[in-house]
SEVEXFI-909352 format. One record per residue (C-alpha): x, y, z; residue in one letter. Coordinates in steps of 0.02 Angstrom, whole numbers, padded with zeros to 5 digits, always signed. Each point is the difference from the previous one (the first is absolute). Layout:
residues N
XYZA/...
END
This chain:
residues 1069
+00363+01169+00204M/-00181-00024+00038Q/-00052+00021-00178G/+00102-00153-00049D/-00093-00113+00122T/-00130-00110-00087P/-00172+00062+00047G/+00057+00164+00077S/-00132+00131-00028G/-00136-00133-00016M/-00151-00008+00114S/-00144-00124+00004F/-00170+00016+00083A/-00130-00138+00023V/-00098+00071+00148L/-00127+00059-00126G/+00006-00014-00190P/+00172-00055-00062L/+00113+00150-00022D/+00178-00009-00068V/+00113+00151-00014R/+00177+00036-00056R/+00070+00163+00070D/-00178+00054+00038G/-00065-00030-00177R/-00136-00133-00018P/+00037-00158-00099I/-00147-00087-00081E/-00012-00186+00033V/-00119-00066-00132G/-00103-00157+00015G/-00083-00081+00151Q/+00117-00151+00003R/+00155+00108-00012L/-00062+00104+00147R/-00039-00160+00096A/+00176-00066-00032L/+00079+00163+00059L/-00112+00003+00155T/+00051-00177+00047L/+00184+00047-00014L/-00031+00158+00102L/-00078-00101+00141L/+00172-00080+00025D/+00108+00144-00062A/+00184-00049-00001G/-00040-00185+00023R/-00021-00139-00128T/-00180-00049-00035V/-00016-00178-00064S/-00062-00033-00175T/-00142-00102+00073E/-00058+00144+00110A/+00005+00120-00147L/-00100-00117-00111V/-00128-00028+00138A/-00013+00185+00035G/-00021+00054-00181V/-00108-00142-00067W/-00068-00086+00159D/-00063-00173-00051D/-00018+00044-00184R/+00179+00011-00068P/+00016-00002-00189P/+00084-00141-00093S/+00185+00038-00005G/-00015+00103+00158V/+00189+00006+00021G/+00020+00086-00167N/-00145+00116+00041A/+00083+00049+00163L/+00166+00033-00088Q/-00090+00113-00124A/-00080+00096+00144L/+00169+00018+00085V/+00075+00066-00163S/-00139+00130-00010R/+00027+00049+00181L/+00187+00020-00029R/-00036+00111-00149A/-00117+00104+00109T/+00100+00023+00161V/+00176-00044-00058G/+00086-00168-00025R/+00117+00024+00149D/-00148+00008+00118L/-00071-00172-00044V/+00128-00132+00043A/-00028-00181-00049G/+00063-00155+00088G/-00023-00188-00003P/-00152+00007+00114S/-00087+00161-00052G/+00019+00187-00018Y/+00047+00144+00115R/-00035+00186-00007L/+00167+00078+00043A/-00062+00149+00100V/+00007+00051+00181S/-00158-00035+00102P/-00008+00185+00042D/-00031+00035-00184Q/-00166-00091+00017V/-00139+00087+00097D/-00062-00164+00074L/+00167-00041+00082H/+00034+00180+00047L/-00171+00004+00085F/+00039-00159+00097A/+00168+00068+00060R/-00070+00168+00053L/-00145-00085+00088A/+00120-00113+00096R/+00109+00147+00050E/-00154+00097+00053G/-00063-00143+00107A/+00173-00017+00078A/+00006+00186+00040A/-00171-00011+00080L/+00054-00147+00107A/+00157+00096+00048A/-00103+00145+00066G/+00033+00123-00143D/-00175+00040-00064P/+00056+00153-00098G/+00121-00097-00108R/-00124-00144-00011A/-00138+00113-00065A/+00113+00074-00133G/+00063-00167-00063L/-00174-00076-00004L/-00075+00150-00090R/+00138-00016-00131E/-00035-00187-00017A/-00187+00021-00020L/+00024+00142-00123G/+00071-00125-00124L/-00172-00077-00023W/-00092+00065-00154R/-00143-00125-00008G/-00032-00187-00003A/+00165-00096-00005P/+00060-00124-00133L/-00140+00043-00121T/+00098-00075-00144D/+00023-00169+00084L/-00155-00105-00034P/+00024-00137+00130Y/+00066+00093+00151A/-00141-00010+00126E/+00111-00066+00141V/+00138+00128-00031E/-00128+00142-00012V/-00078-00055+00164A/+00172+00000+00082R/+00039+00174-00064L/-00168+00069+00055E/+00030-00074+00172E/+00170+00084+00008L/-00077+00164-00056R/-00134-00013+00135Q/+00130-00039+00133A/+00107+00147-00056A/-00152+00114+00005T/-00040-00055+00177E/+00183+00022+00052D/+00000+00176-00073R/-00160+00042+00096I/+00080-00073+00157E/+00148+00116-00022A/-00111+00151-00027E/-00103-00042+00154L/+00162-00004+00099A/+00037+00173-00069L/-00168+00064+00068G/-00086+00023-00169R/-00165-00072+00061H/-00129+00112-00080A/+00073-00011-00176G/-00009-00190+00000L/-00184-00024+00041V/-00070+00012-00177S/+00133-00116-00071E/-00029-00127+00138L/-00188+00000-00028R/+00033-00044-00183L/+00119-00137+00055L/-00121-00087+00118V/-00134+00010-00134T/+00115-00080-00129A/+00070-00129+00123H/-00137-00031+00128P/+00080-00156+00074L/+00171+00075+00039R/+00013+00046+00183E/+00150+00113-00008R/-00085+00141-00099P/-00146-00004+00123Y/+00121+00021+00146G/+00088+00141-00093Q/-00166+00085-00038L/-00048-00010+00184M/+00167+00077+00051R/-00009+00137-00132A/-00176+00049+00055L/+00049-00010+00183Y/+00159+00102-00027G/-00102+00131-00095A/-00114+00020+00151G/-00146-00097-00078R/-00019-00130+00140R/-00180-00049-00036V/+00039-00033-00183E/+00151-00103+00052A/-00113-00109+00109L/-00127-00011-00142A/+00138-00062-00116A/+00030-00144+00118Y/-00186-00043+00000E/+00002+00003-00189E/+00148-00122-00003A/-00084-00115+00126R/-00160-00002-00103S/+00090-00037-00164V/+00102-00141+00075F/-00153-00077+00081A/-00106+00011-00158D/+00131-00066-00119R/+00103-00116+00107L/-00103-00038+00154G/+00152+00058+00099A/+00044+00137+00123D/+00141+00126-00017P/+00169-00056+00061S/+00047+00026+00183P/+00120+00138-00052A/-00137+00100-00087L/-00119-00030+00145A/+00131+00063+00124E/+00026+00154-00106L/-00187+00032+00007H/+00000-00025+00188L/+00146+00121+00021A/-00095+00133-00098M/-00156-00027+00106L/+00108+00033+00153R/+00081+00151-00080G/+00170-00077+00032E/+00105+00045-00156P/+00118+00143+00040A/+00018+00156-00102G/+00180-00040-00044E/+00005-00139-00127E/+00169-00063+00058T/-00057-00042+00177R/-00109-00154+00023P/-00159+00025+00101P/+00005-00091+00166P/-00080-00168+00013G/+00006-00047-00185L/+00060-00172-00050T/+00140-00015-00128P/-00128-00046-00133A/-00098+00160+00032S/+00160+00102+00002Q/+00046-00072-00170E/-00170+00047-00073L/+00007+00172+00077L/+00174+00024-00072G/+00063+00080+00160V/+00125-00131+00058A/+00180+00020-00053Q/+00043-00183+00027A/-00145-00096+00074P/+00045-00168+00075P/-00050-00145-00109R/-00034-00180+00043A/+00115-00130-00073A/-00059-00056-00170R/-00081-00170+00004R/+00067-00143-00103G/+00149-00112-00018N/+00096+00074-00146L/+00185-00007+00038R/+00126+00135-00042A/+00090-00033-00163R/+00189-00015-00001L/+00033+00049-00182T/-00055+00140-00115S/-00154-00014-00108F/+00044+00030-00183V/-00101+00035-00154G/-00181-00025+00045R/-00054+00159+00088D/-00131+00033-00132G/-00070-00175+00023D/-00021+00031+00186V/-00114+00147-00033G/-00101-00093-00131R/-00022-00153+00109I/-00061+00115+00138G/-00128+00072-00121A/-00054-00176-00048L/-00025-00047+00182L/-00106+00155+00022A/-00115-00059-00140A/+00011-00190+00017D/+00006-00108+00155R/+00109-00139-00073L/+00156+00041-00098V/+00122-00137-00051T/+00178+00038-00050L/+00039-00127-00132L/+00172-00049-00066G/+00137-00130-00009P/+00115-00045+00142G/+00128+00133+00038G/-00100+00142-00079A/-00011+00094+00164G/-00185-00030+00038K/+00023-00015+00188T/+00103+00158+00016R/-00121+00098-00109L/-00147-00063+00103A/+00083+00049+00164V/+00047+00173-00064E/-00175+00026-00069S/-00078-00054+00164A/+00117+00110+00100E/-00045+00150-00108A/-00184-00009+00050I/+00021-00070+00177A/-00038+00167+00081A/-00173-00002-00081R/-00042-00176+00060V/-00063+00010+00182P/-00001-00188+00025G/+00180-00017-00057G/+00096-00084-00140V/+00043-00182+00029W/+00121-00106-00103L/-00048-00184-00012V/+00147-00100-00066E/-00062-00158-00086L/+00167-00064-00069A/+00028-00119+00148P/-00179-00063-00005V/-00033-00171-00076S/-00171-00064+00056G/-00171+00066-00042A/-00047+00033+00181T/+00161+00095+00030E/-00047+00152-00107V/-00131+00067+00121A/+00112-00046+00147Q/+00142+00099-00078A/-00115+00150-00010A/-00049-00020+00182L/+00183-00010+00048T/+00047+00154-00102A/-00140+00102+00077L/+00059-00051+00174G/-00169-00072+00048L/+00000-00115+00151R/+00003-00185-00033D/-00075-00028+00172T/-00063+00121+00127G/+00170+00001+00087L/+00149+00043-00112V/+00026+00091-00164P/+00060-00099-00148V/+00145+00115-00037R/+00080+00150+00079A/-00081+00136-00105V/-00136+00122+00051P/-00160-00100-00001A/-00135+00039-00126M/-00123+00109+00096P/-00170-00072+00029G/+00060-00179-00020G/-00095-00135+00092P/+00071-00068+00160G/-00019-00179-00056G/-00129-00134-00014G/-00022+00006-00191E/+00048-00167-00078A/-00007+00061-00182D/+00149+00115-00036P/-00094+00083-00146V/-00147+00039+00113A/+00118+00074+00127R/+00078+00109-00136L/-00172+00059-00055V/-00046+00042+00178A/+00160+00100+00022A/-00008+00094-00165L/-00186+00027-00030S/-00007+00169+00086A/+00171+00065-00048R/+00076+00097-00145D/+00151-00112-00030T/+00123-00043-00138L/+00072-00176-00010I/+00146-00043-00113V/-00012-00182-00051L/+00176-00034-00061D/+00052-00146-00113N/-00167-00081-00035C/+00048-00104-00151E/+00030-00168+00084H/-00160+00012+00104V/-00098+00102-00126V/-00165-00092+00021E/+00002+00013+00189Q/+00055+00183-00006A/-00141+00038-00123A/-00130-00083+00113V/+00062+00095+00152L/+00005+00167-00092A/-00173-00025-00074D/-00080-00034+00169R/+00092+00138+00093L/-00044+00131-00131L/-00182-00054-00001A/-00021+00008+00189E/+00119+00142+00046C/-00054+00158-00093P/+00146+00104+00065G/+00132-00126-00055L/+00113+00020-00151R/+00124-00131-00060I/+00161+00026-00096L/+00063-00169-00061A/+00160-00053-00087T/+00002-00156-00107S/+00068-00079-00157R/-00179-00033-00056E/-00165+00089+00033P/-00113-00050+00144L/-00140-00006-00127G/-00145+00067+00103I/-00130+00133-00036T/+00059+00177+00026G/+00185-00038-00016E/+00104+00138-00081R/+00166-00057-00074L/+00159+00105-00004W/+00139-00083-00102P/+00173+00025+00075V/+00124+00001-00143G/+00186+00031-00014P/+00084+00161+00051L/+00038+00119-00140D/+00182+00013-00054A/+00044+00154+00103D/-00075-00064+00162H/+00075-00173-00026A/+00172+00078-00012V/-00034+00106+00155R/-00055-00154+00098L/+00156-00094-00052F/+00110+00147+00050A/-00080+00019+00172E/+00009-00184+00040R/+00177-00012-00066A/+00053+00145+00110A/-00063-00099+00149A/+00125-00140-00033V/+00138+00108-00074R/-00002+00169+00090P/+00028+00149-00114G/-00049-00096-00156Y/-00051+00111-00146L/-00079-00070-00156V/+00074+00128-00121D/+00158-00096-00040G/-00096-00159-00038E/-00163+00071-00067R/-00001-00104-00159D/+00024-00161+00098A/-00130+00049+00131V/-00127+00044-00134E/+00034-00168-00082R/-00027-00090+00166I/-00164+00089+00030C/-00058-00030-00177R/+00042-00185+00000E/-00084-00021+00169L/-00158+00080-00069D/+00006+00142+00125G/-00061-00120+00136M/+00045+00070+00172P/+00046-00161+00090L/+00113-00060-00141A/+00084+00171-00007I/+00029-00002+00188E/+00076-00174-00009L/+00113+00059-00142A/+00052+00155+00098A/+00047-00109+00148A/+00130-00083-00113R/+00099+00162-00004L/+00081-00054+00162R/+00119-00105-00107T/-00035+00041-00183L/-00009+00154-00110S/-00161+00044-00088A/+00078-00053-00165G/+00044-00170+00071Q/-00176-00022+00066V/-00072+00048-00169A/+00113-00125-00091D/-00058-00141+00115R/-00187+00025-00018L/-00008-00141-00126G/+00007-00112+00154D/-00106+00114+00107R/-00069-00137+00112F/+00173-00045+00065R/+00055+00181+00010L/-00144+00079+00095L/-00003-00096+00163T/+00045+00129+00132A/-00165+00059+00069G/-00038+00059+00176S/+00011-00135+00133R/-00156+00069+00081T/-00103-00013-00159A/-00113-00147-00034M/+00100-00142-00081P/-00090+00027-00165R/+00070+00178-00007H/+00181-00044+00040Q/+00050-00059-00174T/-00064+00038-00174L/-00032-00184-00035R/-00104-00017+00158A/-00108+00148-00053V/-00045-00085-00165V/-00013-00175+00072E/-00128+00061+00126W/-00115+00050-00144S/+00043-00153-00106W/-00045-00119+00139D/-00174+00075+00009L/-00037-00052-00181L/-00088-00159-00050D/+00076-00120-00127A/-00085+00077-00152G/+00050+00175+00051E/+00182-00052+00020R/+00005-00080-00174V/-00071+00156-00083L/+00110+00118+00101A/+00156-00098-00050A/-00048+00003-00184R/-00035+00187+00003L/+00185+00024+00036A/+00038-00023-00186V/-00079+00169-00040F/+00127+00139-00007A/-00121+00145-00009G/-00160-00064+00078G/-00138-00092-00091A/-00171+00034-00071T/-00138-00119+00050L/+00009-00080-00173E/+00187-00028+00016A/-00013-00073+00175A/-00138-00119-00054E/+00090-00061-00156Q/+00180-00007+00060V/-00032-00060+00178C/-00163-00093-00029E/-00063+00112+00138G/-00176+00015+00067D/-00068+00176+00024V/-00065-00043+00172D/+00170-00064+00057V/+00081+00155-00074L/-00123+00107+00096G/+00045-00088+00162R/+00185+00036-00031L/-00045+00184-00020V/-00103-00006+00159D/+00148-00076+00092K/+00120+00135-00065S/+00112-00124-00091L/-00055+00081-00163V/-00040+00183-00033V/-00139+00044-00121F/+00011+00170-00082D/-00052+00069-00167G/-00060-00167-00066G/+00163-00089+00042R/+00053-00124+00132Y/+00174+00031+00071R/+00114-00073+00131M/+00123+00103+00099L/+00178-00049-00043A/+00035-00083+00167T/-00158-00105-00007I/+00036-00044-00182K/+00177-00055+00044A/-00069-00117+00133Y/-00134-00065-00118A/+00133-00032-00134A/+00095-00110+00124E/-00159-00100+00030R/-00032-00014-00188L/+00176-00067-00029A/-00026-00129+00138E/-00165-00056-00077S/+00076-00067-00162G/-00125+00100-00105D/+00112+00148-00039E/+00044-00041-00181R/-00180-00040-00044T/-00064+00163+00073V/+00137+00106-00076R/-00030-00078-00171L/-00185+00040+00016A/+00047+00178+00048H/+00113+00022-00151A/-00129-00077-00118E/-00136+00115+00068F/+00102+00157-00029F/+00061-00057-00170A/-00183-00015-00052R/-00037+00171+00073L/+00144+00080-00096A/-00053-00084-00163E/-00180+00054+00025T/+00048+00179+00038A/+00129+00023-00137E/-00112+00041-00150P/-00105+00118+00106H/+00154+00108+00032L/-00014+00064-00178R/-00183+00048+00005G/-00138+00092+00089A/+00016-00106+00158E/+00183+00046+00017Q/-00017+00094+00165I/-00103-00134+00085E/+00118-00141-00048W/+00156+00101+00040L/-00071+00030+00173A/-00036-00185+00021R/+00174-00051-00053L/+00077+00136+00109S/-00094-00069+00150A/+00072-00172-00040E/+00176+00060-00043H/+00084-00087+00146D/-00093-00162-00033N/+00043+00005-00186L/+00183+00030+00039S/+00001-00139+00130A/-00081-00121-00123A/+00130+00041-00132L/+00145-00018+00123R/-00065-00169+00057W/-00021-00060-00180A/+00181+00048-00037C/+00066-00081+00159E/-00093-00161-00039E/+00049+00005-00186A/-00183+00005-00052E/+00050+00076-00166A/-00168-00006-00089D/-00089+00077+00149L/+00133+00135+00013A/-00016+00041-00186L/-00189+00018+00020R/+00025+00122+00143L/+00127+00105-00096V/-00113+00006-00152G/-00148+00052+00106G/+00097+00132+00098L/+00104+00082-00136G/-00114+00145-00045W/-00052+00021+00182Y/+00184+00023+00046W/+00015+00132-00136W/-00156+00099+00044L/+00021-00006+00188S/+00181+00056+00002G/+00074-00170+00049H/+00110-00006-00155R/+00162-00040+00088L/-00084-00142+00094E/-00071-00061-00165G/+00171-00001-00081A/+00077-00097+00143Q/-00141-00125+00023R/-00018-00037-00186S/+00189-00028-00012A/-00010-00126+00143E/-00142-00093-00085V/+00085-00004-00170L/+00155-00072+00084A/-00097-00153+00062I/-00117-00020-00149A/+00123-00062-00132G/-00038-00010-00185D/-00121-00147+00005D/-00142+00093+00085A/-00158+00056-00089D/+00063+00120-00137P/-00149+00116+00020A/+00036+00020+00185R/+00186+00021-00032L/-00035+00133-00131A/-00110+00097+00122L/+00124-00017+00144A/+00140+00067-00111H/-00112+00143-00056A/-00034+00043+00182V/+00184-00010+00041H/+00041+00110-00149G/-00119+00143+00040I/+00035-00003+00187T/+00189-00008-00027S/-00012+00156-00108A/-00122+00093+00113G/+00061-00061+00170G/+00188-00025-00016E/+00038+00103-00154G/+00091-00153-00066N/-00032+00025-00185L/+00123-00135-00052A/-00088-00129+00106Q/-00169+00063-00060A/+00055-00022-00180G/+00056-00180+00032R/-00164-00043+00086S/-00104+00077-00138L/+00100-00097-00128A/-00038-00159+00096A/-00182+00051+00002T/-00002+00009-00189V/+00086-00170-00012R/-00120-00091+00115Y/-00152+00090-00074A/+00031-00086-00166R/-00034-00167+00085E/-00157+00058+00092A/-00173-00014-00075R/-00069+00164+00068A/+00092+00155+00054A/-00035+00099+00158H/-00016+00190-00027P/+00168+00030+00085L/+00080-00130-00113V/-00082+00077-00154T/+00076+00171+00031I/+00171-00074+00044A/+00061-00010-00180V/-00014+00185-00044P/+00057+00049+00173V/+00157-00105-00022M/+00034+00088-00165S/-00018+00169+00084M/+00119-00053+00140F/+00131-00056-00125T/-00013+00163-00098G/-00077-00080-00156L/-00133+00133-00017H/-00045-00036-00182E/-00022-00184+00041E/-00100+00045+00156A/-00116+00111-00102E/-00033-00137-00125S/-00033-00126+00139R/-00123+00120+00082L/-00114+00004-00151E/-00084-00169+00035P/-00029+00053+00181L/-00106+00148-00055L/-00126-00122-00075R/+00009-00126+00143H/-00170-00064+00062P/+00048+00039+00180D/-00034+00188+00016P/+00129+00016+00140W/+00135-00070-00114V/-00054+00116-00139A/+00002+00152+00114A/+00170-00048+00070S/+00065-00018-00177G/-00054+00177-00038R/+00089+00066+00156I/+00161-00087-00055F/-00016+00067-00177R/-00036+00175+00067A/+00165-00010+00097N/+00090-00048-00160L/-00079+00149-00088H/+00049+00121+00139F/+00177-00069+00005N/+00013+00030-00187S/-00067+00178+00011G/-00168-00046-00079R/-00101+00085+00136T/-00163+00013-00096G/-00004-00185-00041E/+00044-00041+00180G/-00143+00106+00066E/-00121-00082-00123A/+00047-00173+00063D/-00016+00056+00181L/-00174+00071-00029V/-00056-00167-00075L/+00083-00098+00141A/-00083+00114+00128L/-00171-00034-00075D/+00032-00189+00003Q/+00062+00001+00180F/-00151+00104+00054R/-00115-00125-00086T/+00073-00151+00090I/+00015+00097+00164G/+00189-00015+00026D/+00044+00149+00109R/+00186-00034-00012W/-00006+00009-00189G/-00106+00157+00003V/+00116+00083+00126G/+00155-00037-00104N/-00079+00065-00161C/-00056+00159+00086L/+00170+00030+00079S/+00091-00002-00168V/-00134+00105-00086L/+00004+00127+00141A/+00189+00014-00003E/-00003+00025-00188T/-00129+00139+00018N/+00107+00082+00134A/+00159-00006-00103M/-00094+00078-00145R/-00052+00142+00114G/-00185-00047+00021D/+00017+00013+00189L/-00183+00026+00049Q/-00051-00158-00092A/+00144-00101+00072A/-00031+00030+00186V/-00171-00085+00022P/+00055-00146-00109V/+00155-00026+00107M/-00105+00007+00158E/-00121-00130-00070E/+00143-00114-00049A/+00077+00011+00174I/-00168-00038+00081A/-00027-00153-00110L/+00173-00071+00032L/-00020+00028+00187E/-00169-00087-00004E/+00079-00153-00078V/+00141+00006+00126G/+00140+00039-00123S/+00066+00139+00111V/+00179-00029-00058E/-00052+00059-00174E/-00062+00170+00062T/+00155+00094+00064P/+00063+00041-00176Y/-00173+00056-00054L/-00018+00103+00158R/+00163+00092-00035T/-00063+00035-00178R/-00159+00069+00078L/+00104+00112+00113A/+00100+00066-00148V/-00160+00033-00097T/-00084+00089+00146L/+00154+00108+00022N/-00005+00045-00184A/-00181+00058+00020T/+00060+00118+00137G/-00071-00101+00145D/+00163-00023+00096R/-00092-00036+00163R/-00094-00147-00074A/+00159-00063-00081A/+00090+00005+00167E/-00141-00095+00085E/+00009-00136-00135V/+00187-00015+00026L/-00021-00015+00188R/-00132-00133-00023E/+00115-00094-00118T/+00141+00009+00126E/-00114-00071+00134R/-00055-00139-00116L/+00178-00046-00049C/+00055+00004+00181D/-00143-00114+00050A/+00033-00125-00140T/+00190+00009+00009G/+00018+00060-00180D/+00172+00080-00026P/-00030+00024-00187I/-00163+00093+00030G/+00084+00106+00134M/+00143+00038-00120A/-00130+00055-00127G/-00069+00124+00126V/+00175+00067+00036R/+00031+00016-00186H/-00156+00105-00024V/+00039+00107+00152R/+00173+00030-00071G/-00073+00052-00168D/-00121+00120+00084L/+00138+00074+00108A/+00113+00022-00151R/-00139+00082-00100A/-00024+00120+00146G/+00185+00044+00005G/+00041-00092+00162D/+00147-00101-00067L/+00062-00053+00172D/-00168-00080+00042A/-00005-00081-00171A/+00172-00077+00031R/-00057-00071+00168R/-00155-00079-00076H/+00094-00074-00149Y/+00136-00071+00112D/-00131-00082+00109E/-00084-00075-00153A/+00169-00071-00058V/+00030-00071+00174R/-00170-00084+00003L/+00032-00081-00168L/+00177-00057+00041S/-00056-00162+00082S/-00144-00050-00113T/-00034-00035-00182W/-00099+00128-00096T/-00058+00020-00178I/+00120+00086-00121P/-00129+00135-00039Q/+00009+00063+00179F/+00190-00007+00000Q/+00004+00100-00161A/-00117+00139+00056T/+00083+00018+00171L/+00171+00008-00082T/-00066+00135-00117T/-00062+00102+00149S/+00173-00014+00079L/+00076+00059-00164G/-00117+00148-00011L/+00042+00045+00180L/+00186-00008-00037A/-00027+00109-00152E/-00096+00129+00103Q/+00136-00007+00133E/+00129+00039-00135G/+00089-00169-00001D/-00009-00028-00188V/+00120-00149-00003A/-00103-00095+00130A/-00160+00047-00091A/+00066-00067-00165R/+00053-00166+00077A/-00167-00021+00086L/-00100+00041-00157H/+00103-00121-00104D/-00031-00136+00131K/-00185+00039+00005A/-00015-00013-00189L/+00088-00168-00002T/-00121-00069+00131I/-00151+00074-00088A/+00047-00076-00168V/+00020-00171+00083E/-00175+00018+00074S/-00070+00029-00176N/-00130+00115+00078D/-00034+00145-00119A/-00075+00124+00126P/+00149-00030+00116V/+00124+00024-00142I/-00089+00162-00045G/+00012+00057+00181H/+00186-00038+00009V/+00035+00093-00162L/-00057+00162+00083V/+00154-00010+00110G/+00111-00003-00154H/-00094+00150-00069A/+00033+00093+00163A/+00186-00036-00015L/+00003+00063-00180A/-00088+00159+00054A/+00124+00025+00141R/+00143-00021-00125D/-00080+00139-00104G/-00049-00117-00143D/-00184+00049+00002H/-00036-00067-00175A/+00062-00171+00053R/-00106+00010+00157A/-00156+00040-00104A/+00034-00149-00115V/+00016-00117+00150I/-00163+00068+00075L/-00087-00036-00165G/+00079-00172-00005G/-00067-00034+00177A/-00175+00042-00063D/+00023-00118-00146A/+00062-00144+00106V/-00141+00008+00127R/-00133+00042-00129G/-00065+00160+00081F/+00054+00164+00078V/+00033-00023+00186H/-00104+00141+00071G/+00021-00057+00180L/+00191+00005+00007S/+00063+00154+00091V/+00174-00029-00070D/-00063-00016-00179H/-00088+00168+00018R/+00148+00080+00087R/+00124-00052-00134V/-00120+00038-00143A/-00035+00175+00066D/+00186+00038+00017A/+00040-00067-00174V/-00147+00091-00079R/+00057+00162+00080A/+00175-00024-00067A/-00046-00053-00178L/-00161+00093-00026G/-00166-00086-00033P/+00026-00036-00186E/+00174-00075+00014E/-00052-00099+00153F/-00149-00073-00094A/+00109-00043-00151R/+00131-00090+00103C/-00131-00090+00104R/-00089-00061-00158E/+00166-00067-00062R/+00011-00107+00156G/-00181-00057-00015R/+00035-00064-00174A/+00139-00116+00061M/-00018-00185+00038S/+00037-00063+00175R/+00172-00063-00051D/+00041+00166-00082E/-00053+00097+00155V/+00103-00111+00114L/+00152+00014-00112A/-00018+00189-00008F/-00019+00019+00189A/+00144-00118+00037S/+00120+00084-00121A/+00034+00142+00121G/+00043+00180-00040P/
END
């Protein structure tokens, strides 16, 4: 069904102020940066936009510190605005999962193309309709919410102007001359240097019988061109003028007047298919499809319209040559002097660059024979010039020409000198260059050529694989193909070489062999240059162009797993910023967002060179030491006001930190590994890398032994304890690690905050709540405010678990104030979440909702997204209780999208549980059964906390009771109560007791049911005003007993101790 398709019913408009609609209703997109982010994604709707492009588009050259985290926050806001399913993330960036036709910009482009095609095919009626529809999408200036979009805006305005002129052309062909005159006068006023509107105005006036005015329009054009350009109108416009002087155009617009040249016929619009001269140039037909860069072709064309020198910059194999040829081909019809490809790869000497250009242009080497068998460059000298550059200038000085200088990197100085002189002396010349480093001359505009996005990389692989294995379809091997494309950085040449291997291997086999990619990828085209026939040759070509210092630094940079900041490169590699800059210029290193990165293939080659150098251990030790210091510096800031900034910094270095820790373990550098674990422990917890933390800390403890620094051992065990509990759910292991923490802490002089809280936490884990409470008392007076606030959170949990709700709330309020003072958003968010849930369960729904929303926002800001699904489901339940079912449903959908994106089966089971409860409350028992069964299935293969098991089992028992299966209901409620008691969680025990009350009521023992309901209130410490089942059972029992007897029985239960309530409920009827 269409309604189930992500994004169906959505429309987006950027040809004017940003406008977003769902099923025709406007959606507000608040904030300039959020609108800019959405606009950038809309420009490439359905395709992945790189993180670097998004950062550059939103912040230009002023990104904030921690820009990666800032971008993630913007993406989260955008998902909340338009729907999580629509904003898909990937390793290289984000994609808006909508059809291009849902975006007015792309719909306009398609309609304009179809209109132009209909016009060329001789169907002016259809052309006019399509073009009017296309132009009707424009509501004002385009991309108004994108601050740095001058080039893209210029391209769109050019397309709009061309579409307008095509539409006028169609209407002229339909004989609508008189109605076009006013519009055309406005056009020539707005665009006085465009010839086509002048020709159309002349024809409209002439066709309307206003011959004198048509001739005057020509004189006006001639005068404007002379005054502004010192030039005459084109021969085509002059011939049109001459035809009108002679009175030659016929009355029927479909029949060309006699004696007109093809150029005049084209301007008059009366020729169905005028003969055209062969296009000048030497571009050869391509033998393979062009994948993934259609948008770049248009943007490069716009750059060439504004700048005379554009250089496509990128590493070997990025597809620079193909993109340059396609871009040149796209504008060839508008270049009278032709498009000429000058291939510099075979050139070696300085004097050969200009000679290669002469050869490519087909200019005569002597006055007798052409250099090569291509159409000679018109206007070329017949010979006699000794200087090849002077001969080029003489040939090009009076021509509008485009030259593609391909592969400039190995002769970059000579190519730059040639380009500089030609551009200075040939005003009609434009140059499109490809190189691995800039030419570095005034006026050069750079266009980085990066990897293909994931979707287009897969498509390229599939098309090239089908060429060697006919009928090949990627679907059966999609995971392997995606892995190949990802590990090859989305680089076209590498992907094509990998696809060629499908002659003899499966995609899975190719993927498994990429660890030795240089031996694997050796089957390039025999007709390609030798440096493009194997992957190793591609990289060696660039490596051989480096000097000795550049090679040393490039090899050392291979130790970085996630790129490097300038500071890291300088300290770890002893690198010089100038040398680093030259590596960027030569496309061996990519600079983006303040980081220096190597593509995986280049890094693999550089790692080989580092291993050969004998310096590898020294450099890797320096790398590990650098990141150990970073982790140790960051760690205390993760519990204060600078939490977000330092989390972002560590997140940006996550791969490097993990690589440093792995290397330290592999090399048995125990002390260094312990330092890294101690520095990363709280980062792992906050950032959701708890499972990784549990595994890494276990590896380190295994190599550390008992004779290491006791303070570091204590902290490592504390890290292992909390991450084992939170990441693996391994409470037994967590208890052992926390016990070891306590043991080693006795030998240490000073205790880290995580070590300090380990003692009471261990007592809580082992069920010694009285001991835990006594051990928490010193923490409340601890000089570290974070420790004191954490102590209050732990004591509040003890209070809640014991049914002392008021005392628990009092501790939480104090902890909240302390966390706000020190600026720890994680602590604030956790305090608010518990306070909000307590308010909701008491029935104070209006107060609970905004507090829950604030808690969710704070936890998301920190990055602790895995802590929000439970709170989101509580928010949904609370919203539903207020009567806002629509808002509750939207929260549940958002939670489902979040859990799906993060791979969280427990969170998804929580959503199913709530949906089941809502369905059951609404009387749809079949839907409730489906949701509960799905929740059970999701939990079957993962550990979950006993509280969740108990509440879900209670819901299943209540469903069985409502279905009439009393025996099943009793078994389920007994099981739920056993689990709840083991959890020692008073609110959960109180919740489970309601199921036993429901059974008693069903058995007709209403007095017993009322006592159990009162006992549930006593156990949890308050009346559960949010529970639909509590209200349902209470209302039924009250109706059966009468208000007075119900109150008496309930008070009897409220007077019981927990043990008495449990014994009473378990005794049965």
